[in-house]
C-alpha positions as CSV (number, residue, x, y, z in Angstrom):
1,E,74.9,34.3,-33.8
2,R,75.4,33.3,-37.4
3,F,75.1,29.5,-36.6
4,A,71.9,30.1,-34.6
5,R,70.6,32.0,-37.8
6,E,71.3,28.7,-39.7
7,V,69.3,26.5,-37.4
8,A,66.5,28.9,-37.5
9,R,66.5,29.1,-41.3
10,Q,66.3,25.4,-41.5
11,R,63.6,25.1,-39.1
12,E,61.5,27.6,-41.1
13,E,62.0,25.7,-44.4
14,E,59.6,23.0,-45.1
15,P,61.3,19.5,-45.5
16,L,60.2,17.1,-48.3
17,R,59.4,14.5,-45.5
18,A,59.6,13.8,-41.8
19,R,60.5,10.4,-40.7
20,T,60.9,9.0,-37.0
21,F,63.4,6.2,-36.0
22,W,63.3,4.3,-32.6
23,L,66.5,3.2,-31.2
24,R,66.1,0.1,-29.0
25,A,67.8,-2.6,-27.0
26,V,66.2,-5.9,-27.1
27,A,67.3,-9.3,-25.7
28,G,69.9,-11.1,-27.6
29,G,69.4,-14.1,-29.6
30,A,71.7,-17.1,-30.7
31,C,74.0,-14.7,-32.4
32,H,74.1,-12.0,-29.8
33,A,75.3,-12.7,-26.2
34,Q,73.5,-10.1,-24.2
35,R,71.3,-7.9,-26.2
36,R,70.8,-6.7,-29.9
37,W,70.5,-2.8,-30.7
38,L,67.9,-2.1,-33.2
39,I,66.8,0.7,-35.4
40,D,63.1,0.4,-35.4
41,E,62.3,-3.4,-35.6
42,G,64.5,-4.3,-38.7
43,E,68.0,-5.4,-39.4
44,W,70.3,-5.0,-42.3
45,E,68.3,-6.7,-45.0
46,D,65.2,-4.8,-44.2
47,V,65.2,-1.9,-46.5
48,Q,62.1,0.1,-45.4
49,H,62.9,3.9,-46.6
50,T,63.3,5.4,-49.9
51,V,64.6,8.8,-50.4
52,E,65.2,10.9,-53.7
53,R,68.7,12.0,-54.5
54,G,69.2,15.5,-53.4
55,A,66.4,15.4,-51.0
56,T,66.0,17.5,-47.8
57,E,64.1,15.7,-45.0
58,E,63.5,16.0,-41.3
59,W,64.5,12.9,-39.2
60,T,63.9,12.4,-35.5
61,W,66.1,9.9,-33.6
62,M,63.9,8.5,-30.5
63,N,66.4,6.9,-28.2
64,A,64.6,4.6,-25.9
65,H,67.6,3.3,-23.9
66,G,70.0,5.0,-21.6
67,A,73.1,4.7,-23.8
68,M,74.0,7.5,-26.2
69,H,73.9,6.4,-29.8
70,P,76.3,8.4,-32.4
71,M,74.1,8.2,-35.5
72,H,75.9,8.1,-38.9
73,V,73.9,8.4,-42.3
74,H,76.1,7.7,-45.6
75,N,75.8,10.0,-48.6
76,A,74.2,12.7,-46.3
77,K,74.9,15.6,-44.0
78,M,72.6,16.5,-40.8
79,L,72.0,19.5,-38.9
80,V,70.7,19.2,-35.2
81,L,67.5,21.2,-34.7
82,A,66.7,20.5,-31.3
83,R,66.2,17.7,-28.5
84,W,63.5,16.8,-26.1
85,P,63.1,14.4,-23.2
86,L,61.5,11.2,-24.4
87,G,58.2,10.0,-23.2
88,A,56.6,6.8,-23.8
89,D,55.2,7.7,-27.2
90,G,57.4,10.5,-28.2
91,P,58.9,13.9,-27.2
92,A,58.0,15.2,-23.8
93,G,59.0,18.1,-21.8
94,D,60.8,21.4,-22.7
95,E,62.9,21.7,-25.9
96,V,66.6,21.4,-25.4
97,P,68.8,23.5,-28.0
98,P,71.8,22.0,-29.9
99,E,75.1,21.9,-28.0
100,M,77.8,24.6,-28.9
101,D,79.7,22.2,-31.1
102,E,76.5,21.4,-33.0
103,L,75.0,24.8,-33.4
104,G,74.7,25.5,-37.1
105,V,77.2,22.8,-38.1
106,W,76.3,20.2,-40.6
107,K,77.8,16.7,-39.6
108,D,77.6,13.3,-41.1
109,T,77.3,11.9,-37.4
110,V,75.2,13.2,-34.6
111,R,74.6,12.3,-30.9
112,A,71.3,10.7,-30.0
113,P,71.7,11.1,-26.1
114,G,70.0,8.3,-24.0
115,R,66.2,8.7,-23.3
116,S,65.8,11.6,-25.6
117,A,64.4,12.7,-29.0
118,T,67.1,14.4,-31.4
119,R,65.6,16.1,-34.4
120,V,67.8,16.8,-37.3
121,R,67.6,18.2,-40.8
122,I,69.2,15.9,-43.4
123,V,70.3,16.7,-46.9
124,F,71.1,13.7,-49.2
125,G,73.8,13.8,-52.1
126,E,72.7,15.0,-55.4
127,A,75.1,12.7,-57.6
128,N,74.6,9.2,-56.2
129,T,71.8,6.6,-55.9
130,G,71.4,2.9,-54.5
131,R,71.4,1.5,-51.2
132,Y,73.2,3.2,-48.3
133,P,73.9,2.5,-44.7
134,Y,72.7,4.3,-41.7
135,H,73.8,3.0,-38.4
136,C,75.1,3.7,-34.8
137,H,78.8,4.5,-34.9
138,A,79.4,2.5,-31.6
139,L,81.1,-0.7,-32.8
140,E,79.5,-3.1,-30.4
141,H,76.0,-1.5,-31.4
142,E,76.5,-1.6,-35.1
143,D,78.0,-5.1,-35.1
144,H,74.7,-6.3,-33.0
145,A,72.2,-5.3,-35.7
146,M,72.0,-1.4,-35.2
147,M,72.7,-1.0,-38.9
148,R,70.1,-0.6,-41.6
149,Q,69.9,0.3,-45.2
150,L,68.0,3.0,-47.1
151,F,67.5,3.4,-50.8
152,V,68.4,6.6,-52.7
153,S,66.4,6.9,-55.8
154,H,66.4,8.9,-58.9
155,R,63.9,11.7,-59.1
156,A,60.4,11.0,-60.4
157,Q,60.4,14.1,-62.5
158,D,63.1,12.2,-64.6
159,C,61.0,9.4,-65.4
160,R,60.1,9.0,-69.2
161,P,57.8,6.0,-69.3
162,N,58.4,3.9,-72.6
163,G,58.5,0.4,-71.3
164,V,62.3,0.5,-70.9
165,C,64.0,1.0,-67.7
166,G,66.6,3.9,-68.5
167,R,69.8,4.9,-66.7
168,A,68.0,7.8,-64.8
169,E,65.2,5.5,-63.6
170,D,64.4,2.9,-61.0
171,C,61.6,1.0,-59.6
172,H,60.8,3.8,-57.2
173,S,61.2,6.8,-59.4
174,C,59.7,5.0,-62.6
175,P,57.5,2.0,-61.7
176,E,56.0,2.0,-65.1
177,D,59.3,1.1,-66.5
178,C,61.3,-0.6,-63.9
179,A,60.0,-3.7,-61.9
180,A,60.4,-4.5,-58.2
181,L,60.7,-8.2,-57.6
182,S,60.5,-9.8,-54.3
183,T,63.8,-11.6,-53.4
184,A,62.0,-14.0,-50.9
185,A,62.5,-17.6,-52.1
186,C,62.0,-20.8,-50.3
187,G,65.2,-22.2,-49.8
188,D,67.2,-19.0,-49.4
189,G,67.9,-19.7,-45.5
190,V,65.4,-17.2,-44.2
191,C,61.7,-17.8,-43.2
192,N,60.1,-15.0,-44.8
193,A,56.8,-14.9,-42.8
194,A,55.5,-11.6,-44.1
195,D,55.9,-12.9,-47.6
196,G,53.8,-16.1,-46.8
197,E,56.4,-18.7,-46.0
198,D,55.7,-20.9,-43.0
199,C,56.6,-24.4,-41.7
200,L,53.9,-26.0,-44.1
201,N,54.8,-24.6,-47.5
202,C,58.3,-24.0,-46.8
203,P,59.9,-26.4,-44.1
204,D,63.4,-26.0,-45.4
205,D,63.5,-22.4,-44.1
206,C,60.8,-22.3,-41.4
207,A,61.1,-25.6,-39.6
208,S,61.6,-25.0,-35.8
209,S,64.0,-26.5,-33.3
210,E,61.0,-28.1,-31.6
211,G,59.6,-30.0,-34.7
212,E,55.9,-29.9,-35.0
213,G,55.6,-28.0,-31.8
214,V,55.9,-24.7,-33.1
215,C,55.2,-23.5,-36.7
216,C,57.7,-20.8,-37.6
217,G,56.3,-18.2,-40.0
218,D,52.7,-18.5,-39.0
219,M,51.4,-15.0,-39.0
220,D,48.5,-15.9,-37.1
221,A,50.6,-17.1,-34.3
222,G,51.6,-14.9,-31.3
223,E,55.2,-14.8,-32.4
224,P,55.8,-16.1,-35.8
225,C,59.4,-15.8,-35.5
226,D,60.0,-17.0,-31.9
227,P,63.9,-16.4,-31.4
228,T,64.1,-19.4,-29.0
229,V,63.0,-21.7,-31.7
230,C,62.9,-20.1,-35.1
231,V,66.4,-18.4,-35.2
232,G,69.8,-19.7,-34.5
233,D,71.8,-23.0,-35.7
234,G,71.7,-21.9,-39.3
235,R,67.9,-20.6,-39.0
236,A,66.7,-17.0,-39.7
237,C,63.2,-15.5,-39.6
238,S,61.8,-12.2,-40.6
239,V,58.3,-10.7,-39.9
240,L,59.1,-7.8,-42.4
241,P,58.5,-8.1,-46.2
242,A,61.7,-9.3,-47.9
243,R,63.9,-6.8,-49.7
244,T,62.9,-6.2,-53.5
245,A,65.3,-6.6,-56.2
246,C,64.7,-3.0,-57.6
247,C,65.4,-2.5,-61.3
248,G,67.5,0.5,-61.8
249,D,69.5,0.3,-58.5
250,G,72.8,-0.8,-60.1
251,F,72.6,-4.3,-58.6
252,C,71.7,-7.5,-60.7
253,E,70.4,-9.8,-58.1
254,A,68.0,-12.9,-58.2
255,P,65.2,-13.0,-59.5
256,E,66.4,-10.1,-61.8
257,D,68.0,-11.3,-65.3
258,E,68.7,-9.6,-68.5
259,A,65.2,-9.9,-69.9
260,S,63.4,-8.3,-66.8
261,C,66.1,-5.7,-66.0
262,G,68.7,-5.0,-68.7
263,V,69.7,-1.8,-67.2
264,D,71.2,-3.8,-64.3
265,C,71.7,-7.1,-65.7
266,A,73.1,-6.8,-69.3
267,E,76.7,-7.0,-68.5
268,H,76.1,-9.9,-66.2
269,F,74.6,-12.1,-68.9
270,V,77.0,-11.8,-71.8
271,T,76.7,-14.3,-74.6
272,P,80.1,-16.2,-75.1
273,S,81.6,-16.3,-78.6
274,P,81.2,-19.7,-80.2
275,S,84.3,-21.9,-79.6
276,P,85.8,-23.6,-82.6
277,S,85.0,-27.4,-83.1
278,P,87.6,-29.7,-81.4
279,S,88.0,-31.5,-84.6
280,A,88.4,-28.5,-86.7
281,S,92.1,-27.9,-87.6
282,P,93.3,-24.2,-87.8
283,T,94.1,-23.0,-91.4
284,P,97.6,-21.7,-91.5
285,S,98.0,-18.0,-92.8
286,P,99.9,-18.1,-96.2
287,S,102.3,-15.5,-94.8
288,A,102.8,-17.2,-91.4
289,S,106.4,-18.1,-90.5
290,P,107.0,-21.8,-90.0
291,P,107.3,-22.8,-86.3
292,P,110.8,-23.1,-84.9
293,P,112.6,-26.5,-84.9
294,P,112.5,-28.3,-81.3
295,P,115.6,-27.8,-79.2
296,P,118.2,-30.4,-79.4
297,A,117.8,-33.3,-77.0
298,P,120.4,-33.0,-74.0
299,A,123.5,-35.1,-74.4
């Protein structure tokens, strides 16, 4: 009864935000023998969600496949609220209460049964910020793309706009001080279609295996990242915006530098001390002892 009251109390409280995640299986590409397992349409480098540290949210795992996915979120705990059979567009049918081993118990991993919607209350840690993984804990699933990242930001209420990105600020909580720069760059090995790269302006990344027959990255095409010609053999392609280098996230990554993001990059760009000229001879100290004589030559 006490555990049931905890679930009821959590359901009555208003979460900061509600999010929905679709768990899918799609045909495998060059790097995946049979299929890829995806959370929504993105993969590891596609960071689409930002939450504040200490935030309480409501997440729903929509499992469109028959396999059960044990979903794990780093730097967070989850409480199962309810489940429903899954229809084409979302929950359908009668609500199913949590299992006995889930009732009122906070967990870091929850079951998302096949063809069902699992709703959880999720609470993030207070102390830590930065990028954290969320993924299926079945090894063959997380190794075949069912692993994403989210960004845990500082609190917006801690932003003190002064033109300098401070220690308790980042590009999400304080965009006035902390820049967000796209990491998309021609020559990085990824055809970033959503960022304007295609076979014409970035052939190094967006050339297809069929030559001029298909223009990888062309967002006006039916499939700008056709997996049969735009992915594999050293090629990668994405229809999602490239991840941003977020000042204040604790990582110094291109195109950030000390001038654009000192809070992350200052220690990575240390000016070396000037070296003495090779022709300059050191001046011995008056109190220095003379060097020891060389050892005698062997007989």
